[in-house]
C-alpha positions as CSV (number, residue, x, y, z in Angstrom):
1,M,-25.9,-7.5,24.9
2,A,-23.2,-9.4,26.7
3,Q,-20.1,-7.5,27.9
4,Q,-17.7,-6.7,25.0
5,T,-13.9,-6.9,25.6
6,V,-11.8,-5.6,22.7
7,L,-8.1,-5.8,22.1
8,V,-6.7,-2.6,20.3
9,T,-3.2,-2.8,18.9
10,G,-1.3,0.5,18.6
11,G,-3.8,1.6,21.2
12,A,-1.7,4.1,23.2
13,S,-1.7,6.9,20.6
14,G,-3.3,8.3,17.5
15,I,-6.2,6.4,15.9
16,G,-5.7,3.5,18.3
17,L,-6.1,5.7,21.4
18,A,-9.3,7.3,19.9
19,V,-10.7,3.8,19.4
20,V,-9.8,2.9,23.0
21,Q,-11.7,6.0,24.2
22,A,-14.7,5.3,22.0
23,I,-14.8,1.7,23.3
24,L,-14.8,2.9,26.9
25,A,-17.5,5.4,26.1
26,E,-19.7,2.4,25.1
27,G,-19.2,0.8,28.5
28,W,-17.0,-2.0,27.1
29,R,-13.7,-3.3,28.4
30,V,-10.5,-2.8,26.4
31,V,-7.0,-4.1,26.2
32,V,-4.6,-1.4,25.2
33,A,-1.7,-3.1,23.4
34,D,1.3,-1.1,22.2
35,L,5.0,-1.6,21.5
36,N,6.1,1.7,23.2
37,A,6.2,1.5,27.0
38,E,6.3,5.3,27.4
39,S,3.2,5.6,25.2
40,L,1.4,3.1,27.4
41,E,2.3,5.1,30.5
42,R,1.1,8.3,28.9
43,C,-2.1,6.5,27.9
44,K,-2.7,5.4,31.5
45,D,-2.4,9.0,32.6
46,S,-4.7,10.3,29.9
47,L,-7.4,7.7,30.5
48,G,-7.3,8.0,34.3
49,P,-8.7,5.5,36.7
50,N,-11.0,2.9,34.9
51,G,-11.2,0.2,37.5
52,D,-11.2,-3.2,35.8
53,S,-12.3,-1.8,32.4
54,V,-8.7,-1.4,31.0
55,R,-5.7,-3.7,30.7
56,Y,-2.4,-2.4,29.4
57,E,-0.3,-4.9,27.4
58,P,3.2,-4.4,25.9
59,M,3.0,-6.0,22.5
60,N,5.3,-6.2,19.4
61,V,2.9,-7.3,16.6
62,A,5.9,-8.2,14.4
63,D,7.0,-10.8,17.0
64,E,4.8,-13.9,16.5
65,D,5.7,-15.6,19.7
66,A,5.2,-12.4,21.7
67,V,1.7,-12.0,20.2
68,I,0.8,-15.5,21.0
69,R,1.9,-15.1,24.6
70,A,0.2,-11.7,25.0
71,V,-3.2,-12.9,23.7
72,A,-3.0,-15.9,25.9
73,A,-2.2,-13.7,29.0
74,C,-5.1,-11.3,28.1
75,E,-7.6,-14.1,27.9
76,A,-6.4,-15.8,31.1
77,E,-6.2,-12.7,33.2
78,F,-8.8,-10.3,31.7
79,G,-11.4,-12.6,30.2
80,P,-12.6,-13.7,26.7
81,L,-11.9,-11.3,23.8
82,T,-15.0,-10.5,21.7
83,G,-13.3,-8.1,19.3
84,V,-10.0,-6.8,18.0
85,V,-8.9,-3.7,16.3
86,N,-5.6,-3.9,14.5
87,S,-4.4,-0.3,14.5
88,A,-0.6,-0.9,15.0
89,G,1.3,0.2,12.0
90,I,4.2,2.2,10.6
91,G,4.5,4.4,7.5
92,R,7.1,6.0,5.3
93,D,6.9,8.2,2.3
94,V,9.7,7.0,0.0
95,P,9.7,6.8,-3.8
96,A,9.7,3.3,-5.3
97,L,13.2,3.6,-6.8
98,D,14.6,4.7,-3.4
99,T,12.9,2.0,-1.4
100,D,15.2,-0.7,-0.1
101,V,14.1,-4.3,0.6
102,E,14.7,-3.9,4.3
103,L,12.1,-1.1,4.5
104,F,9.7,-3.0,2.4
105,R,10.0,-6.1,4.6
106,R,9.7,-4.1,7.8
107,M,6.5,-2.5,6.4
108,L,5.0,-5.9,5.6
109,E,6.1,-7.4,8.9
110,V,4.4,-4.8,11.0
111,N,1.4,-3.7,8.9
112,L,0.4,-6.9,7.2
113,I,1.9,-9.9,9.0
114,G,1.4,-8.3,12.4
115,S,-2.3,-7.7,11.7
116,F,-2.6,-11.3,10.5
117,V,-1.0,-12.9,13.5
118,V,-3.1,-10.9,16.0
119,S,-6.3,-11.7,14.0
120,R,-5.4,-15.4,13.7
121,E,-4.7,-15.8,17.4
122,V,-7.8,-14.0,18.6
123,A,-9.9,-15.8,16.0
124,K,-8.8,-19.2,17.2
125,R,-10.3,-18.3,20.6
126,M,-13.4,-16.7,19.2
127,R,-14.1,-19.9,17.3
128,E,-14.4,-21.8,20.6
129,R,-17.0,-19.3,21.8
130,G,-19.1,-18.9,18.6
131,G,-17.9,-15.7,17.1
132,G,-16.6,-12.1,17.4
133,A,-15.5,-9.2,15.3
134,I,-12.2,-8.2,13.8
135,V,-11.5,-4.7,12.5
136,N,-8.3,-4.0,10.5
137,V,-7.1,-0.5,9.9
138,A,-5.7,-0.2,6.4
139,S,-5.4,3.0,4.3
140,V,-6.6,4.6,1.1
141,S,-3.0,4.1,0.0
142,G,-3.9,0.4,-0.1
143,I,-6.6,1.2,-2.7
144,A,-5.1,4.1,-4.8
145,G,-1.6,4.5,-6.2
146,N,-0.4,7.3,-4.0
147,R,3.1,8.5,-4.7
148,G,5.8,7.5,-2.3
149,R,3.7,4.7,-0.8
150,V,5.0,1.7,-2.7
151,A,5.9,-0.3,0.5
152,Y,3.2,1.2,2.7
153,G,0.5,0.9,0.0
154,A,1.5,-2.7,-0.7
155,S,1.2,-3.6,3.0
156,K,-2.2,-1.9,3.4
157,G,-3.5,-3.4,0.1
158,G,-2.5,-6.8,1.6
159,V,-4.5,-6.0,4.7
160,I,-7.5,-5.4,2.6
161,T,-7.2,-8.7,0.7
162,M,-6.4,-10.6,3.9
163,T,-9.5,-9.2,5.5
164,R,-11.7,-10.4,2.6
165,V,-10.2,-13.9,2.7
166,M,-10.6,-14.2,6.5
167,A,-14.1,-12.9,6.3
168,V,-15.1,-15.7,3.9
169,E,-13.3,-18.4,5.8
170,L,-14.6,-17.4,9.3
171,A,-18.2,-16.4,8.4
172,T,-19.7,-19.8,9.2
173,I,-18.2,-19.7,12.7
174,G,-19.6,-16.4,13.5
175,I,-16.6,-14.2,13.1
176,R,-17.0,-11.0,11.1
177,V,-13.8,-9.4,9.6
178,N,-13.9,-5.8,8.2
179,V,-11.4,-3.2,7.3
180,I,-11.4,0.6,7.6
181,A,-9.3,2.6,5.1
182,P,-8.6,6.1,6.5
183,G,-7.8,9.0,4.3
184,P,-5.6,11.8,5.8
185,I,-6.2,11.9,9.5
186,E,-5.0,14.5,12.0
187,T,-2.8,12.2,14.2
188,P,0.3,13.4,16.0
189,L,2.4,11.5,13.4
190,V,0.7,13.1,10.5
191,Q,1.0,16.6,12.1
192,E,4.7,15.9,12.3
193,M,5.3,14.5,8.8
194,H,2.9,16.4,6.6
195,T,4.5,19.5,5.2
196,P,2.4,22.4,3.9
197,E,3.0,21.1,0.4
198,V,1.7,17.6,1.3
199,R,-1.4,19.1,3.0
200,A,-2.0,21.2,-0.1
201,A,-1.8,18.1,-2.3
202,W,-4.4,16.3,-0.2
203,M,-6.7,19.3,-0.2
204,T,-6.8,19.1,-4.0
205,T,-8.1,15.5,-3.9
206,V,-10.4,15.3,-0.8
207,P,-13.9,16.5,-1.7
208,Q,-14.6,17.6,1.9
209,R,-11.5,19.7,1.8
210,R,-10.3,18.8,5.3
211,Y,-8.4,16.1,7.2
212,G,-10.4,13.7,9.3
213,S,-10.1,13.3,13.0
214,P,-9.1,10.1,14.9
215,D,-12.6,10.1,16.5
216,E,-14.2,9.7,13.0
217,I,-12.2,6.5,12.5
218,A,-13.1,5.3,16.0
219,G,-16.8,5.8,15.3
220,A,-16.5,3.5,12.3
221,A,-14.6,0.9,14.4
222,V,-17.1,0.8,17.2
223,F,-19.9,0.4,14.6
224,L,-18.2,-2.6,13.0
225,L,-17.5,-4.1,16.4
226,D,-21.0,-3.8,17.7
227,P,-23.1,-6.9,16.8
228,R,-26.3,-4.9,17.4
229,K,-25.4,-2.5,14.5
230,S,-23.3,-4.5,12.0
231,S,-24.1,-8.2,12.4
232,Y,-24.7,-8.7,8.7
233,I,-21.5,-6.8,7.6
234,T,-18.4,-8.7,6.8
235,G,-15.5,-8.6,4.3
236,Q,-16.1,-4.9,3.7
237,T,-13.7,-2.0,3.2
238,I,-15.1,1.2,4.8
239,C,-13.3,4.2,3.5
240,V,-13.3,7.1,6.0
241,D,-11.7,9.6,3.7
242,G,-13.8,12.6,3.0
243,G,-14.6,11.2,-0.4
244,F,-11.0,10.8,-1.6
245,S,-11.5,7.3,-2.9
246,I,-14.5,8.0,-5.1
247,A,-13.5,11.5,-6.3
248,G,-13.2,12.3,-10.0
249,L,-12.4,15.8,-11.4
250,L,-12.3,18.4,-8.7
251,D,-12.4,21.8,-10.3
252,D,-13.6,24.3,-7.7
253,V,-13.4,27.2,-10.2
254,G,-15.6,25.5,-12.7
255,V,-18.1,24.4,-10.0
256,A,-18.2,27.8,-8.4
257,A,-18.9,29.4,-11.8
258,A,-21.8,27.0,-12.4
259,M,-23.4,27.5,-9.1
260,P,-26.2,30.1,-8.8
261,A,-25.5,33.1,-6.6
């Protein structure tokens, strides 16, 4: 297989960093793109020396001109991109009636429009080379009506629909577009934001009764990027959520009573 070079937005921390580490473990090259310069520096320290396998790129996905310049610079200085993982995103837990338009717009700008602009710019270049793979990171909140996620859920639901449309439009030119919808994942941000009450609520709805790890999302991303493993998969939403999205009634007491000793 030809050398793979993947751009990962939001790649300096959390799920994005786990994806970067998984890509390097495959022996591929990676562009770590992130808005936060301090996070990029910490990422450099954590990854250590990687020769010419890693490029670090400051990028604000909500700034269209900045994205266009960054993608052009990456291709000119680091070589053709064969894949992209759109992991950059923001989240807030705010009830619908308390959500102002400014927050809603900001969520759409970063999570949805940012993913679109990066995908569009990379896909234009992939088209010239006969294909590639795009993986968008959405959320189960883009599928289910989770409380407090009116803006976040709308943005991630938009990512899922955008993925399907782009998959259909780009299929004939060899570009696959898929989306991962994580459930609760133990990222630094989640560890900071999820109170014991929030964790208890998730545990009543996740059949596996645990949070996932960033590595579990990264494994799905690498699978979808790898043409040897997923060449006939496009337009799909892969839920990495411990069963949350397909769960019905979860009555541990009733199940335990019915199980043989």
